[in-house]
N, C-alpha and C positions, 0 to 999 in steps of 0.2 A: 512651670514645666521647664525642664532642662533637656534640650535635644543634643544628641551626640552620634557620631558615626558608629557603625558596627565594625569592631576590629576584625571580625571574621570575614568581612567582605572587602576584598582589596579595592574594589571600584569606589568605595567611599572616600578613599584618599583623594579622588578627583572630584567627586560630587556626592552629596547626600541630601535627602529632602525629608522634612516633617510637614504634615498637613492635617487639616480638619480638626483643630483643637480650639476649645473655647475656654476663656479665662474671665472670671468675674470677681470684682472687689478683692483683688490681691494687693497686699500692702507693700510688696517689693517689685516684682515683675511677673507678667503672665508667661512670656516666652523668652527663654534665655538660651544662648549657645556660646561656646568659647573654645572651639576645638580645632585641631590641625586638619585642614582640607583645602582643596583649591576652590571649592564652591559650596556654600551653605544655602539651601533653598527652603523657604518657609512659605506655605501657600494655604489659602482657604481657611484662614483663622478668623475667629470672632472674639474680640477682646473688649470687655465692657467694664468701665468704672474701676480701673486699676491705677496704682501709682505709675508704673510703666506698662504699656501694652507689650511692645517689643523692646528687648534689651539685649541686642545680639552683637557679638564680636566674632572675629575669626582669627585663627593663628595661621600666618602665612607659611606655606611649605618651605620658603626660602626668602631671604631678604628682598630679592627682586623678582620672585616668582609671581606669576599672575594668579589672582584670587579675587573672589567677590562674594558679597552677601546679596541674595535675591529674595525679595518679598513680593508675593503675587496675590492678587484677588482676595484681599483681606479687609475686614471691617474693624475700625478702631472707634469706639464710642467713649466720649469724655466722661459722662456721668449717666446714672440711671435715676429713676424716681425713688429708689430705696434710699432712706436717709443714712448719712454717715455717722450721726450720733442720735440714734433713736431714743425717744423719751428723755431728751435733753441730757444724754450721756448716761442715763440709768438703765438703758436697754441691753446691757451686756457688752457693748463695745462702743468706741468712739474714735473715728479716724479723722484727723484734721490736716493731713498732709496734702501735698500737691499731687496733680495727676497729669499724665502726658500720654499721647498716643504711642510715641516711641522715643527712645533715647539714641542719639547718633554716636556710635562708638567707632569701630573700624577694624583694620588689620594690624595685629599685634604680634610681637616676636615670641611671646610666651602666654599660655592660656591657663585653663583650670581643669582639674579632674571633674567629671560629671557630678560626683558626690564628694564634696569637700570634707575631709576628715577633721579640719581645724577651723577656728573662727577667723583666722587672719585673712584668707582670700575672699571672705564674704563682704558684700553681696557678690553674686556670681558675675555681674557685669563689671566689677571693679578691675581696673587695669593696673597691673603691677610690673609692666615692662615697656620697652620702647616700641613705637609704631614702626611698621614696615613701610617701604617706599611705594609699594603698589597696593591695589585693592580699592574697595569702595562699595557703595550700595547701588543696586539696580532695583527699582520699584515699578511694578506694572499693575494697573487696574485696581488700586486700593482706594478705600473711602475713609475719610476722617469726619466723624459726626459728633456735633454737639460740644465743640470746644469754644467757649465764650469768655475766656479770660480768668474767671474766678469760679471756684467750686462753691457748693452750698455753704461751706464753712469758711469761705473767704480766702482760700489758698489758690496758688496758680493752677490754671486749667488750660494747657497748651497742647497743640498738636505735636510739636517737636521740642526736645531738650537736647543739650549736649552732654555727653558723658562727663561727669564731674571729675573723673580721674584721667581724662585724656589731655595731657599737658603739651605734648610736642608736635602732634600731627593728627589731623582728622581727614580721612580720605573723602573724595567727592561723592555726593548723592545725585543719582540720575533717576528721574521719575517720569513715567508716561501714563496718560489716562487716569490721573488722580482726580477724585471728586472730593471737594470740601463742602460739607453740608452744615450750615449754622456754625461757621468759623469766622470770627471777626478779626479786626486789625490786631488787637492786643493778643489774640490767642494763637497766632500762627506758629510762633516759636519763641523760646527764651535764649538769647545770645548775650554774652557778657564779657567783661574784661577778665584777663587771667588773674586768678587770686594771688594776692601778694605773698601768701604762704608758700607758693611754688618757688620762690626765690630762696633756695637753700642748696647746700652742697650735694645732697642726694638727688634732687630732681633737676634743677635748671641752673645752678650756680647763682651768681649775684643778681641776675635779671630773670623775672618770671618767663617761662616758656609761653609761646604766643599762639597755640593752637586755636583758642576761641576767637582770635582775630582773623583767622584764615579759613573761613567756612565757605564752601562752594556747593550750592544746590541748583541743579538744572531741571526744570519741570516743563514738560510739553504736553499739549492736548489736555489742559487742565479745565475742570468744570467747577464753578461755584454756584451753590443754590442755597435757598433759605436766607439766613443772615449772612451777608457777604462783606468782605473787607473792602476798603475804599479803592484798593488797587486791583480789584477783581476784573474789571473790564479790560484793563491794559494787559493783564496777565493770563487771560483765558486761553491764549494760544501757547505762549511759553514765557517763562521768566526764570 
């Protein structure tokens, strides 16, 4: 699903919301957005067994204009009992890729049309411009369920991923009242060094941009149940 403001409603330039959507076994992303607005709000979503649950960016109204992405009261499930390769791949489909609750993108200077007419801008969460100085994520009352490191096919199964196209800056994530159910040490998130391929004239010059080295996530009033990471006790208040 791609969410976008209604051009006929002037208030959507300040804030718009999409809610009560479910996404199941989607091979790209269940919920996408990449539009010009001061606030994108996504709430009461149930996203199960997808490559990405949330893959949301925002186009800042101005380089230093305040803006944010808000995700409220949503459920992100890592996997379901339905097989990814039924009948050993003879069941009509076979998905062997990774799965994440959400991919962290951010506030960008240029976005996407809701319905892309060409293949170049795809996937919808692909970033093709520089980051803005302001922005970030605010997350309230969300649940991450069943992220245990590996999918049934042996690929990554993590709660968080970084947008693979965000090279120069990723804004802060602030989360409150988050519950992690059956999420272990390995599966909290995938964080990595900047790819050497970013060291080119078009992107970052001779040295790769360093956004993946500068990730800040602040979580408060966090609950861990079921399979828990080793840091759960120390992080139950905030981390």
